C-alpha positions in Angstrom: -26.0 -21.1 -7.6 -27.7 -20.0 -4.4 -27.8 -16.3 -3.6 -27.3 -15.1 0.0 -30.8 -13.6 0.1 -32.5 -16.5 -1.6 -33.4 -14.6 -4.8 -33.4 -16.1 -8.3 -30.4 -15.1 -10.4 -32.6 -12.9 -12.5 -34.7 -11.4 -9.7 -34.7 -7.9 -8.4 -34.5 -7.1 -4.8 -37.8 -5.9 -3.2 -38.3 -2.3 -4.5 -40.3 0.4 -2.7 -40.9 3.9 -4.0 -42.3 6.6 -1.9 -43.1 9.9 -3.7 -43.5 13.2 -1.9 -41.2 12.0 0.9 -39.8 15.5 1.7 -42.0 18.5 2.1 -40.1 21.3 0.4 -38.4 20.0 -2.8 -40.2 20.3 -6.1 -39.9 16.6 -6.5 -39.0 14.0 -3.8 -38.6 10.2 -3.9 -37.4 7.7 -1.3 -36.4 4.6 -3.3 -35.4 1.3 -1.7 -33.7 -1.6 -3.5 -33.7 -4.2 -0.7 -31.6 -2.6 2.1 -30.3 0.2 -0.1 -32.3 3.4 0.5 -31.7 6.6 -1.4 -33.5 9.9 -1.0 -33.8 11.8 -4.3 -34.8 15.5 -4.0 -35.1 17.9 -6.9 -34.7 21.7 -6.8 -35.6 23.9 -9.8 -33.7 27.1 -10.2 -34.5 29.9 -12.7 -31.0 30.2 -14.0 -28.3 28.1 -15.8 -24.6 27.6 -15.2 -22.4 30.5 -16.3 -20.6 28.3 -18.9 -24.0 27.4 -20.5 -25.3 31.0 -20.5 -22.1 32.2 -22.1 -22.2 29.6 -24.8 -25.2 31.3 -26.3 -27.0 27.9 -26.7 -30.6 28.2 -25.5 -30.9 25.3 -23.1 -31.6 24.3 -19.6 -29.5 22.0 -17.4 -29.8 18.9 -15.2 -27.2 18.1 -12.7 -26.8 15.7 -9.7 -25.2 15.6 -6.3 -24.5 12.4 -4.5 -23.5 11.6 -0.9 -23.3 8.7 1.5 -24.6 9.7 4.9 -22.1 8.9 7.7 -23.8 5.7 9.0 -25.2 4.6 5.7 -22.5 1.9 5.7 -21.2 -0.6 8.2 -18.4 1.7 9.2 -18.9 5.4 9.5 -18.2 7.4 6.4 -16.7 10.8 7.0 -18.6 13.8 5.7 -16.9 15.3 2.6 -16.4 18.8 4.1 -13.0 19.3 2.5 -14.0 18.5 -1.0 -15.5 15.5 -2.8 -13.6 12.2 -3.1 -12.9 10.8 -6.5 -15.7 8.1 -6.2 -18.3 10.7 -5.3 -17.3 12.9 -8.3 -17.6 9.9 -10.6 -21.0 8.8 -9.3 -22.6 12.2 -9.4 -21.5 12.6 -13.0 -22.9 9.2 -13.8 -26.2 10.1 -12.4 -26.3 13.5 -14.1 -25.4 12.1 -17.5 -28.0 9.4 -17.2 -30.8 11.8 -16.2 -30.0 14.4 -18.9 -30.6 11.7 -21.5 -34.2 11.4 -20.5 -35.2 15.0 -20.9 -35.0 17.6 -23.8 -32.7 20.2 -22.4 -33.4 22.7 -25.2 -37.1 22.7 -24.1 -36.0 23.2 -20.5 -35.2 26.7 -21.5 -33.4 28.7 -18.7 -34.1 26.3 -15.8 -31.6 24.2 -13.9 -32.8 21.0 -12.1 -30.5 19.9 -9.3 -31.1 16.3 -8.2 -29.7 15.6 -4.7 -29.2 11.9 -4.1 -28.5 11.1 -0.5 -27.8 7.5 0.5 -29.5 6.8 3.8 -28.5 3.1 3.8 -26.1 1.4 1.4 -26.2 -2.3 0.4 -25.0 -2.1 -3.2 -26.5 -0.4 -6.2 -26.6 3.1 -4.8 -25.9 4.8 -8.1 -28.4 2.8 -10.0 -31.1 3.4 -7.4 -30.2 7.1 -7.6 -30.8 7.2 -11.4 -34.0 5.2 -11.1 -35.4 7.2 -8.2 -34.0 10.5 -9.6 -35.9 10.1 -12.8 -39.2 9.8 -10.9 -38.4 12.8 -8.7 -37.5 14.9 -11.8 -40.6 13.9 -13.6 -42.7 14.8 -10.5 -40.9 18.2 -10.3 -41.4 19.1 -14.0 -45.0 17.8 -14.4 -46.7 20.9 -12.9 -44.7 23.1 -15.3 -46.0 21.1 -18.2 -49.5 21.0 -16.9 -49.7 24.8 -16.6 -48.1 25.4 -20.0 -44.8 26.8 -18.8 -42.9 23.9 -20.5 -44.0 21.7 -23.4 -44.8 18.1 -23.0 -42.0 17.3 -25.5 -39.5 17.9 -22.7 -40.1 14.3 -21.6 -37.9 11.9 -23.7 -38.0 8.1 -23.2 -37.6 7.5 -19.5 -34.4 6.1 -18.0 -33.7 3.5 -15.4 -30.5 1.8 -14.2 -29.6 -1.6 -12.7 -26.5 -3.5 -11.7 -25.5 -6.9 -13.1 -22.6 -9.1 -12.5 -21.0 -12.5 -13.0 -20.1 -14.8 -10.1 -18.7 -18.2 -10.8 -19.8 -17.7 -14.4 -23.5 -17.2 -13.4 -25.1 -13.8 -14.4 -26.8 -12.1 -11.5 -29.3 -9.2 -11.6 -29.3 -6.3 -9.0 -26.2 -7.1 -6.9 -26.2 -6.4 -3.2 -23.0 -5.4 -1.4 -22.0 -9.0 -0.6 -22.3 -10.0 -4.3 -20.8 -6.8 -5.7 -17.7 -7.2 -3.6 -17.1 -10.8 -4.7 -18.2 -10.5 -8.4 -15.8 -11.5 -11.2 -17.6 -9.0 -13.4 -19.4 -5.9 -12.2 -21.6 -3.7 -14.4 -23.9 -0.7 -14.1 -26.3 -0.3 -17.0 -28.6 2.6 -17.8 -31.3 2.1 -20.5 -34.4 3.9 -21.8 -37.8 2.6 -22.7 -36.8 2.4 -26.3 -34.4 -0.4 -25.4 -31.4 1.9 -26.1 -28.4 2.1 -23.8 -27.6 5.4 -22.1 -24.5 4.2 -20.3 -22.6 1.0 -19.7 -20.0 0.8 -16.9 -18.4 -2.6 -16.7 -15.1 -4.2 -15.7 -13.5 -7.6 -15.1 -12.6 -7.5 -11.4 -10.7 -10.9 -11.5 -10.7 -12.4 -14.9 -11.7 -11.3 -18.5 -15.2 -12.1 -19.6 -16.3 -13.4 -23.0 -18.6 -11.7 -25.6 -21.2 -14.4 -24.8 -21.1 -13.5 -21.1 -21.3 -9.8 -21.9 -24.5 -10.4 -24.0 -26.0 -12.4 -21.1 -25.4 -9.5 -18.8 -26.8 -6.9 -21.3 -29.9 -9.1 -21.8 -30.4 -9.5 -18.0 -30.0 -5.7 -17.5 -32.6 -5.1 -20.2 -35.1 -7.4 -18.5 -34.4 -5.7 -15.1 -34.9 -2.2 -16.6 -38.2 -3.2 -18.1 -39.4 -4.1 -14.7 -38.1 -0.8 -13.3 -40.0 1.2 -16.0 -43.2 -0.4 -14.9 -42.5 0.5 -11.2 -41.6 4.0 -12.2 -44.8 4.4 -14.2 -46.8 3.1 -11.2 -45.2 5.7 -8.9 -45.9 8.4 -11.4 -49.5 7.3 -12.0 -48.7 6.8 -15.7 -49.9 3.9 -17.9 -47.5 1.0 -18.4 -45.4 1.0 -21.5 
């Protein structure tokens, strides 16, 4: 099978990571997966949500926001000024759950980290790019607090990255662009950590059911893709490869 952009079936799109993209956030990353570009900015607040404070559980919190800018897509997307659409709510929760799994919230104490993921240009895989870039931005934001002793180093759990996989004409594909995503018989978003464990698996048969063997192929492909992403994350963070 030939892909529209000439990639091998198990090949990631060209990935670029620019840290410190925005001046003011505690952590800022512009991440590109091919034509998909997402700006991930982190804000640290010295408070936690009311529901968490009232629970009496000593813990910090990590949450995410997600937005498609109006001309990030081929047709203009309206700004969500009257409330978030269902897809936006679902994606922001996906990002938040994924990132919380990579940090020890109990050691975050009374801090809240807000990760704003704004899609500047969308060509498939915006949520997985948000998780992968959001992790880097969060790590950048928290590193100074660990270095000055405000937070313990144990706050960093095995890092997280996310990638999309899919099945087209019974061929498993890694890192789908929009053209592939819109025509895939199976579409999945998978979040993993450096221990090889799954944090989240979102998958559905768009046209026809898929077999256990095909599922395993997709999981293996996602694992290989995430391992490449971990290396790129570490390079962006100036950390040794794992």
